[in-house]
TIKOLZA-77074 format. One record per residue (C-alpha): residue in one letter; x, y, z; residue number from 1. Coordinates in nm, 2 decimals. Each point is the difference from the previous one (the first is absolute). Layout:
# TIKOLZA-77074
['a', [X, Y, Z], NUM]
...
//
This chain:
# TIKOLZA-77074
['m', [-1.00, -1.45, 1.40], 1]
['s', [0.26, 0.25, -0.15], 2]
['i', [0.24, 0.20, 0.22], 3]
['v', [0.16, 0.32, -0.03], 4]
['k', [0.34, -0.04, -0.05], 5]
['l', [0.31, 0.18, 0.06], 6]
['i', [0.16, 0.22, -0.28], 7]
['v', [0.39, -0.07, -0.03], 8]
['q', [0.24, 0.31, 0.00], 9]
['e', [0.26, 0.06, -0.22], 10]
['p', [0.29, -0.14, 0.01], 11]
['h', [-0.18, -0.31, 0.09], 12]
['k', [0.16, -0.28, -0.27], 13]
['v', [-0.34, -0.11, -0.12], 14]
['l', [-0.03, 0.33, -0.18], 15]
['r', [0.28, -0.03, -0.15], 16]
['q', [-0.07, -0.35, -0.17], 17]
['m', [-0.13, -0.08, -0.31], 18]
['a', [-0.35, -0.15, 0.07], 19]
['k', [-0.08, -0.36, -0.10], 20]
['e', [-0.30, -0.10, -0.28], 21]
['v', [-0.28, -0.16, 0.16], 22]
['l', [-0.05, -0.32, -0.17], 23]
['i', [-0.37, 0.02, -0.15], 24]
['p', [-0.14, -0.33, 0.20], 25]
['e', [0.12, 0.21, 0.30], 26]
['i', [-0.23, 0.28, -0.05], 27]
['l', [-0.30, -0.18, 0.16], 28]
['t', [0.16, -0.19, 0.27], 29]
['p', [-0.10, 0.14, 0.36], 30]
['r', [0.38, 0.18, 0.04], 31]
['t', [-0.03, 0.20, -0.29], 32]
['q', [-0.37, 0.12, 0.06], 33]
['n', [0.11, 0.06, 0.33], 34]
['l', [0.24, 0.22, -0.04], 35]
['i', [-0.15, 0.23, -0.23], 36]
['a', [-0.28, -0.04, 0.23], 37]
['d', [0.27, 0.13, 0.28], 38]
['m', [0.16, 0.28, -0.27], 39]
['k', [-0.37, 0.13, -0.04], 40]
['e', [-0.04, 0.05, 0.38], 41]
['t', [0.31, 0.15, 0.05], 42]
['l', [-0.06, 0.26, -0.28], 43]
['k', [-0.32, 0.06, 0.14], 44]
['n', [0.13, 0.07, 0.34], 45]
['t', [0.30, 0.22, -0.14], 46]
['p', [-0.19, 0.35, -0.11], 47]
['d', [0.28, 0.17, -0.20], 48]
['g', [0.06, -0.32, -0.20], 49]
['v', [-0.16, -0.10, -0.35], 50]
['g', [0.23, -0.26, -0.12], 51]
['l', [0.15, -0.30, 0.17], 52]
['a', [0.22, -0.29, -0.16], 53]
['a', [0.05, -0.31, 0.19], 54]
['p', [0.37, 0.07, 0.11], 55]
['q', [-0.11, 0.28, 0.18], 56]
['i', [-0.16, -0.24, 0.28], 57]
['g', [0.31, -0.21, -0.02], 58]
['v', [-0.11, -0.25, -0.28], 59]
['s', [0.22, 0.03, -0.32], 60]
['l', [-0.27, -0.11, -0.26], 61]
['r', [-0.12, 0.20, -0.29], 62]
['i', [-0.31, 0.12, 0.12], 63]
['f', [-0.15, 0.36, 0.08], 64]
['i', [-0.30, 0.10, 0.06], 65]
['v', [-0.12, 0.40, -0.06], 66]
['s', [-0.29, 0.13, 0.12], 67]
['e', [-0.29, 0.18, -0.20], 68]
['e', [0.08, 0.35, 0.20], 69]
['a', [0.25, 0.00, -0.26], 70]
['e', [-0.23, 0.03, -0.27], 71]
['e', [-0.16, 0.28, 0.24], 72]
['i', [0.28, 0.24, 0.02], 73]
['d', [-0.02, -0.04, -0.42], 74]
['r', [-0.31, 0.15, -0.02], 75]
['a', [0.01, 0.25, 0.29], 76]
['r', [0.36, 0.09, -0.18], 77]
['k', [-0.23, 0.04, -0.32], 78]
['s', [-0.28, 0.19, 0.16], 79]
['g', [0.25, 0.22, 0.12], 80]
['w', [0.08, -0.08, 0.31], 81]
['e', [0.36, -0.04, 0.11], 82]
['r', [-0.05, -0.14, 0.35], 83]
['r', [-0.23, -0.20, 0.16], 84]
['n', [-0.25, 0.21, 0.12], 85]
['r', [-0.05, -0.20, 0.38], 86]
['e', [-0.31, 0.27, 0.10], 87]
['t', [-0.25, -0.07, -0.32], 88]
['p', [-0.13, -0.33, -0.10], 89]
['e', [0.16, -0.10, -0.33], 90]
['i', [-0.11, -0.02, -0.35], 91]
['r', [-0.22, -0.26, -0.06], 92]
['n', [-0.08, -0.13, 0.43], 93]
['d', [-0.12, 0.15, 0.23], 94]
['k', [0.21, -0.14, 0.29], 95]
['p', [0.26, 0.20, 0.13], 96]
['y', [0.34, -0.11, -0.18], 97]
['e', [0.18, -0.11, 0.31], 98]
['e', [-0.32, -0.27, 0.10], 99]
['r', [0.02, -0.15, -0.41], 100]
['e', [0.01, -0.41, -0.04], 101]
['w', [0.24, 0.02, -0.33], 102]
['k', [-0.02, -0.29, -0.23], 103]
['c', [0.37, -0.16, -0.04], 104]
['y', [0.12, -0.07, -0.37], 105]
['v', [0.26, -0.33, 0.05], 106]
['y', [0.25, -0.04, -0.24], 107]
['i', [0.20, -0.33, 0.01], 108]
['n', [0.30, -0.07, -0.21], 109]
['p', [-0.05, 0.32, -0.17], 110]
['v', [0.19, 0.07, -0.35], 111]
['i', [0.05, 0.33, -0.14], 112]
['k', [-0.15, -0.02, -0.36], 113]
['n', [0.00, 0.35, -0.11], 114]
['i', [0.14, 0.34, 0.10], 115]
['a', [-0.02, 0.37, -0.07], 116]
['r', [0.35, 0.17, -0.11], 117]
['k', [-0.17, 0.33, 0.09], 118]
['k', [0.09, 0.01, 0.47], 119]
['t', [-0.10, 0.27, 0.23], 120]
['e', [0.11, 0.05, 0.34], 121]
['d', [-0.16, 0.00, 0.32], 122]
['s', [0.05, -0.08, 0.39], 123]
['e', [-0.01, -0.28, 0.11], 124]
['g', [0.04, -0.18, 0.36], 125]
['c', [-0.02, -0.36, 0.13], 126]
['l', [-0.10, -0.21, 0.27], 127]
['s', [0.36, -0.18, 0.03], 128]
['v', [0.19, 0.35, -0.02], 129]
['r', [-0.24, 0.14, 0.26], 130]
['g', [0.11, 0.40, 0.03], 131]
['k', [0.16, 0.04, -0.33], 132]
['y', [-0.20, 0.19, -0.32], 133]
['g', [0.23, 0.04, -0.33], 134]
['t', [-0.13, 0.11, -0.37], 135]
['v', [0.03, -0.34, -0.23], 136]
['k', [-0.02, 0.06, -0.36], 137]
['r', [-0.23, -0.31, -0.13], 138]
['h', [-0.18, -0.09, -0.35], 139]
['e', [-0.37, 0.18, -0.02], 140]
['k', [-0.16, -0.32, -0.11], 141]
['i', [0.03, -0.38, 0.05], 142]
['t', [-0.11, -0.31, -0.08], 143]
['v', [0.02, -0.32, 0.23], 144]
['e', [-0.09, -0.36, -0.06], 145]
['a', [-0.05, -0.19, 0.29], 146]
['y', [-0.22, -0.26, 0.20], 147]
['d', [-0.30, 0.08, 0.26], 148]
['e', [-0.04, -0.16, 0.30], 149]
['s', [-0.21, -0.30, -0.17], 150]
['g', [0.24, -0.06, -0.23], 151]
['k', [-0.10, 0.20, -0.33], 152]
['k', [0.26, 0.19, -0.24], 153]
['f', [-0.11, 0.33, -0.03], 154]
['t', [0.16, 0.29, -0.23], 155]
['r', [-0.04, 0.37, 0.18], 156]
['g', [0.09, 0.33, -0.14], 157]
['a', [0.06, 0.29, 0.27], 158]
['s', [0.06, 0.38, -0.04], 159]
['n', [0.13, 0.28, 0.20], 160]
['f', [0.00, -0.11, 0.40], 161]
['f', [-0.14, -0.32, -0.03], 162]
['a', [0.29, -0.11, -0.26], 163]
['r', [0.26, 0.19, 0.26], 164]
['v', [-0.16, -0.26, 0.27], 165]
['l', [0.05, -0.26, -0.22], 166]
['q', [0.34, 0.05, -0.09], 167]
['h', [0.10, 0.05, 0.36], 168]
['e', [-0.09, -0.34, 0.10], 169]
['l', [0.11, -0.15, -0.33], 170]
['d', [0.35, 0.15, 0.13], 171]
['h', [-0.04, -0.17, 0.38], 172]
['l', [-0.03, -0.34, -0.22], 173]
['e', [0.31, 0.10, -0.13], 174]
['g', [0.20, 0.09, 0.33], 175]
['a', [-0.03, 0.35, -0.09], 176]
['l', [-0.13, 0.25, 0.20], 177]
['f', [-0.11, 0.34, -0.11], 178]
['i', [0.33, 0.17, 0.19], 179]
['d', [0.21, -0.13, -0.28], 180]
['r', [-0.19, 0.21, -0.28], 181]
['a', [-0.09, 0.29, 0.24], 182]
['e', [0.18, 0.34, -0.05], 183]
['k', [-0.06, 0.28, 0.29], 184]
['i', [-0.06, -0.25, 0.27], 185]
['m', [-0.17, 0.16, 0.31], 186]
['d', [-0.02, -0.10, 0.33], 187]
['t', [-0.28, 0.11, 0.15], 188]
['e', [0.09, -0.23, 0.37], 189]
['k', [0.26, 0.32, 0.09], 190]
//
């Protein structure tokens, strides 16, 4: 049974550590599988998050997950919506946005294989830095190689918002937070 974990907050030291690689034979162990299940349950129960790295729940391992909601946000932006419209069912599903069961993509030991030169600015926040948002420049496109939760190696390219989320989560594995890169940081809890 998966458990919702507490998301650690800055200045917790695990957020500033370089996360350790997962040994490939360890991917299918109950310890790693339970960690991934706990991460999925935690993200599912955190309505304003689309990605979560293992260090954010206090585990210094090179694992992160991204909700397919990030793809939906890209589709919504392409269709001209800059913000999620919570009153109208979304593009490809008749359930209200908040009631969807989002699939999660698992990235274990991710490595950047290619990155675009072009960067774009956008607003970012973080589940581990509550109440702060800032403008961050990120590469518009990225290609990442990683292992999935069944131990299969894969390569995935991403652009726009999904690429931004991948870069944000990769930073977590390096001990960096968006506030290290952000300009114009806003405190929303004052």
